[in-house]
N, CA, C and O atoms as CSV, one atom per row, in Angstrom:
chain,resi,resn,atom,element,x,y,z
A,1,MET,N,N,10.642,-27.171,40.864
A,1,MET,CA,C,10.644,-25.772,40.490
A,1,MET,C,C,11.321,-25.557,39.134
A,1,MET,O,O,10.911,-24.703,38.348
A,2,LYS,N,N,12.366,-26.350,38.878
A,2,LYS,CA,C,13.094,-26.208,37.620
A,2,LYS,C,C,12.209,-26.565,36.423
A,2,LYS,O,O,12.248,-25.880,35.401
A,3,GLY,N,N,11.422,-27.619,36.541
A,3,GLY,CA,C,10.526,-28.031,35.462
A,3,GLY,C,C,9.473,-26.981,35.169
A,3,GLY,O,O,9.104,-26.756,34.016
A,4,TYR,N,N,8.988,-26.335,36.236
A,4,TYR,CA,C,7.986,-25.279,36.071
A,4,TYR,C,C,8.565,-24.113,35.283
A,4,TYR,O,O,7.907,-23.583,34.388
A,5,MET,N,N,9.767,-23.717,35.601
A,5,MET,CA,C,10.404,-22.590,34.912
A,5,MET,C,C,10.656,-22.922,33.446
A,5,MET,O,O,10.508,-22.057,32.582
A,6,GLN,N,N,11.036,-24.165,33.156
A,6,GLN,CA,C,11.277,-24.569,31.769
A,6,GLN,C,C,9.971,-24.548,30.970
A,6,GLN,O,O,9.945,-24.108,29.821
A,7,ARG,N,N,8.890,-25.030,31.591
A,7,ARG,CA,C,7.597,-25.020,30.898
A,7,ARG,C,C,7.109,-23.588,30.669
A,7,ARG,O,O,6.540,-23.270,29.625
A,8,LYS,N,N,7.343,-22.730,31.669
A,8,LYS,CA,C,6.926,-21.336,31.540
A,8,LYS,C,C,7.723,-20.648,30.430
A,8,LYS,O,O,7.164,-19.900,29.628
A,9,ALA,N,N,9.034,-20.907,30.391
A,9,ALA,CA,C,9.871,-20.318,29.347
A,9,ALA,C,C,9.455,-20.832,27.973
A,9,ALA,O,O,9.438,-20.071,27.006
A,10,GLN,N,N,9.123,-22.110,27.881
A,10,GLN,CA,C,8.698,-22.676,26.607
A,10,GLN,C,C,7.381,-22.043,26.170
A,10,GLN,O,O,7.195,-21.750,24.989
A,11,SER,N,N,6.479,-21.832,27.102
A,11,SER,CA,C,5.203,-21.199,26.768
A,11,SER,C,C,5.411,-19.784,26.254
A,11,SER,O,O,4.769,-19.366,25.291
A,12,ILE,N,N,6.307,-19.050,26.896
A,12,ILE,CA,C,6.585,-17.681,26.455
A,12,ILE,C,C,7.165,-17.695,25.049
A,12,ILE,O,O,6.769,-16.886,24.209
A,13,ILE,N,N,8.091,-18.596,24.785
A,13,ILE,CA,C,8.694,-18.701,23.458
A,13,ILE,C,C,7.634,-19.058,22.419
A,13,ILE,O,O,7.641,-18.518,21.313
A,14,GLU,N,N,6.729,-19.960,22.767
A,14,GLU,CA,C,5.669,-20.345,21.830
A,14,GLU,C,C,4.755,-19.165,21.520
A,14,GLU,O,O,4.363,-18.974,20.369
A,15,TYR,N,N,4.414,-18.376,22.530
A,15,TYR,CA,C,3.565,-17.207,22.304
A,15,TYR,C,C,4.277,-16.163,21.450
A,15,TYR,O,O,3.661,-15.538,20.586
A,16,VAL,N,N,5.565,-15.978,21.690
A,16,VAL,CA,C,6.326,-15.018,20.886
A,16,VAL,C,C,6.382,-15.481,19.437
A,16,VAL,O,O,6.219,-14.671,18.524
A,17,MET,N,N,6.609,-16.769,19.214
A,17,MET,CA,C,6.649,-17.295,17.847
A,17,MET,C,C,5.287,-17.135,17.165
A,17,MET,O,O,5.217,-16.764,15.994
A,18,LEU,N,N,4.220,-17.411,17.890
A,18,LEU,CA,C,2.869,-17.242,17.342
A,18,LEU,C,C,2.624,-15.786,16.977
A,18,LEU,O,O,2.067,-15.499,15.918
A,19,PHE,N,N,3.032,-14.872,17.837
A,19,PHE,CA,C,2.878,-13.446,17.580
A,19,PHE,C,C,3.646,-13.041,16.326
A,19,PHE,O,O,3.129,-12.295,15.494
A,20,ILE,N,N,4.872,-13.526,16.189
A,20,ILE,CA,C,5.688,-13.205,15.015
A,20,ILE,C,C,5.030,-13.727,13.742
A,20,ILE,O,O,5.017,-13.033,12.725
A,21,ILE,N,N,4.492,-14.925,13.786
A,21,ILE,CA,C,3.828,-15.499,12.616
A,21,ILE,C,C,2.590,-14.687,12.242
A,21,ILE,O,O,2.363,-14.407,11.065
A,22,VAL,N,N,1.797,-14.313,13.231
A,22,VAL,CA,C,0.580,-13.539,12.974
A,22,VAL,C,C,0.926,-12.174,12.396
A,22,VAL,O,O,0.297,-11.733,11.434
A,23,VAL,N,N,1.913,-11.501,12.966
A,23,VAL,CA,C,2.312,-10.181,12.469
A,23,VAL,C,C,2.853,-10.286,11.046
A,23,VAL,O,O,2.570,-9.428,10.210
A,24,SER,N,N,3.623,-11.326,10.769
A,24,SER,CA,C,4.156,-11.522,9.420
A,24,SER,C,C,3.028,-11.751,8.413
A,24,SER,O,O,3.061,-11.215,7.306
A,25,ALA,N,N,2.043,-12.540,8.798
A,25,ALA,CA,C,0.910,-12.801,7.913
A,25,ALA,C,C,0.126,-11.520,7.643
A,25,ALA,O,O,-0.280,-11.264,6.509
A,26,ILE,N,N,-0.086,-10.725,8.675
A,26,ILE,CA,C,-0.808,-9.466,8.505
A,26,ILE,C,C,-0.027,-8.522,7.594
A,26,ILE,O,O,-0.613,-7.851,6.744
A,27,ALA,N,N,1.282,-8.469,7.766
A,27,ALA,CA,C,2.111,-7.603,6.919
A,27,ALA,C,C,2.045,-8.040,5.460
A,27,ALA,O,O,1.968,-7.200,4.563
A,28,ALA,N,N,2.075,-9.341,5.219
A,28,ALA,CA,C,2.011,-9.849,3.847
A,28,ALA,C,C,0.648,-9.562,3.219
A,28,ALA,O,O,0.572,-9.148,2.062
A,29,VAL,N,N,-0.406,-9.777,3.962
A,29,VAL,CA,C,-1.756,-9.536,3.443
A,29,VAL,C,C,-1.973,-8.042,3.223
A,29,VAL,O,O,-2.620,-7.642,2.255
A,30,HIS,N,N,-1.443,-7.228,4.107
A,30,HIS,CA,C,-1.588,-5.770,3.972
A,30,HIS,C,C,-1.030,-5.288,2.646
A,30,HIS,O,O,-1.620,-4.426,1.995
A,31,LYS,N,N,0.097,-5.837,2.248
A,31,LYS,CA,C,0.728,-5.455,0.989
A,31,LYS,C,C,-0.208,-5.711,-0.192
A,31,LYS,O,O,-0.356,-4.851,-1.061
A,32,TYR,N,N,-0.831,-6.871,-0.231
A,32,TYR,CA,C,-1.716,-7.223,-1.335
A,32,TYR,C,C,-3.029,-6.440,-1.294
A,32,TYR,O,O,-3.553,-6.055,-2.339
A,33,VAL,N,N,-3.556,-6.205,-0.106
A,33,VAL,CA,C,-4.785,-5.426,0.019
A,33,VAL,C,C,-4.530,-3.992,-0.427
A,33,VAL,O,O,-5.362,-3.403,-1.117
A,34,TYR,N,N,-3.401,-3.429,-0.046
A,34,TYR,CA,C,-3.044,-2.072,-0.437
A,34,TYR,C,C,-2.944,-1.961,-1.959
A,34,TYR,O,O,-3.467,-1.018,-2.553
A,35,ARG,N,N,-2.279,-2.913,-2.578
A,35,ARG,CA,C,-2.153,-2.904,-4.045
A,35,ARG,C,C,-3.510,-3.061,-4.715
A,35,ARG,O,O,-3.796,-2.388,-5.706
A,36,SER,N,N,-4.340,-3.936,-4.186
A,36,SER,CA,C,-5.659,-4.171,-4.745
A,36,SER,C,C,-6.525,-2.915,-4.657
A,36,SER,O,O,-7.223,-2.568,-5.610
A,37,MET,N,N,-6.477,-2.244,-3.520
A,37,MET,CA,C,-7.265,-1.025,-3.362
A,37,MET,C,C,-6.780,0.063,-4.308
A,37,MET,O,O,-7.588,0.785,-4.893
A,38,ASN,N,N,-5.476,0.185,-4.461
A,38,ASN,CA,C,-4.940,1.188,-5.379
A,38,ASN,C,C,-5.335,0.888,-6.822
A,38,ASN,O,O,-5.659,1.800,-7.583
A,39,ALA,N,N,-5.308,-0.377,-7.194
A,39,ALA,CA,C,-5.703,-0.755,-8.548
A,39,ALA,C,C,-7.174,-0.441,-8.787
A,39,ALA,O,O,-7.543,0.046,-9.856
A,40,ARG,N,N,-8.003,-0.717,-7.806
A,40,ARG,CA,C,-9.442,-0.435,-7.947
A,40,ARG,C,C,-9.696,1.068,-8.040
A,40,ARG,O,O,-10.509,1.513,-8.850
A,41,LEU,N,N,-8.999,1.850,-7.209
A,41,LEU,CA,C,-9.161,3.301,-7.273
A,41,LEU,C,C,-8.707,3.850,-8.615
A,41,LEU,O,O,-9.334,4.755,-9.165
A,42,LYS,N,N,-7.627,3.311,-9.137
A,42,LYS,CA,C,-7.149,3.749,-10.449
A,42,LYS,C,C,-8.171,3.403,-11.525
A,42,LYS,O,O,-8.402,4.195,-12.438
A,43,GLN,N,N,-8.779,2.236,-11.425
A,43,GLN,CA,C,-9.796,1.822,-12.389
A,43,GLN,C,C,-10.998,2.773,-12.340
A,43,GLN,O,O,-11.506,3.183,-13.384
A,44,VAL,N,N,-11.443,3.116,-11.159
A,44,VAL,CA,C,-12.572,4.037,-11.019
A,44,VAL,C,C,-12.200,5.408,-11.573
A,44,VAL,O,O,-12.995,6.047,-12.262
A,45,GLN,N,N,-10.993,5.850,-11.267
A,45,GLN,CA,C,-10.531,7.139,-11.773
A,45,GLN,C,C,-10.516,7.150,-13.300
A,45,GLN,O,O,-10.940,8.128,-13.916
A,46,GLU,N,N,-10.036,6.085,-13.904
A,46,GLU,CA,C,-9.996,6.008,-15.364
A,46,GLU,C,C,-11.399,5.981,-15.952
A,46,GLU,O,O,-11.649,6.590,-16.992
A,47,GLU,N,N,-12.315,5.282,-15.293
A,47,GLU,CA,C,-13.696,5.248,-15.773
A,47,GLU,C,C,-14.325,6.627,-15.718
A,47,GLU,O,O,-15.023,7.029,-16.649
A,48,LEU,N,N,-14.088,7.349,-14.643
A,48,LEU,CA,C,-14.652,8.695,-14.521
A,48,LEU,C,C,-14.030,9.640,-15.535
A,48,LEU,O,O,-14.730,10.479,-16.103
A,49,THR,N,N,-12.749,9.521,-15.770
A,49,THR,CA,C,-12.055,10.365,-16.741
A,49,THR,C,C,-12.553,10.052,-18.162
A,49,THR,O,O,-12.728,10.962,-18.972
A,50,TYR,N,N,-12.777,8.780,-18.457
A,50,TYR,CA,C,-13.250,8.363,-19.784
A,50,TYR,C,C,-14.659,8.900,-20.038
A,50,TYR,O,O,-14.963,9.325,-21.153
A,51,LYS,N,N,-15.503,8.887,-19.039
A,51,LYS,CA,C,-16.881,9.348,-19.207
A,51,LYS,C,C,-16.951,10.866,-19.429
A,51,LYS,O,O,-17.884,11.351,-20.069
A,52,ARG,N,N,-15.995,11.601,-18.921
A,52,ARG,CA,C,-15.997,13.050,-19.089
A,52,ARG,C,C,-15.644,13.450,-20.523
A,52,ARG,O,O,-16.129,14.462,-21.029
A,53,ASN,N,N,-14.803,12.653,-21.167
A,53,ASN,CA,C,-14.357,13.010,-22.524
A,53,ASN,C,C,-15.374,12.696,-23.522
A,53,ASN,O,O,-15.164,12.930,-24.712
């Protein structure tokens, strides 16, 4: 019974670590995607403003 509990606890820890890694990766990618989208929107805005003048 003791070995089963240790394996179960290890599995839970592994899943938690995997979850933390995935969430961290998503947070890092979100930052770059957000910046990229803002840069593209600014570029489009500048193009539209330039064409009006």
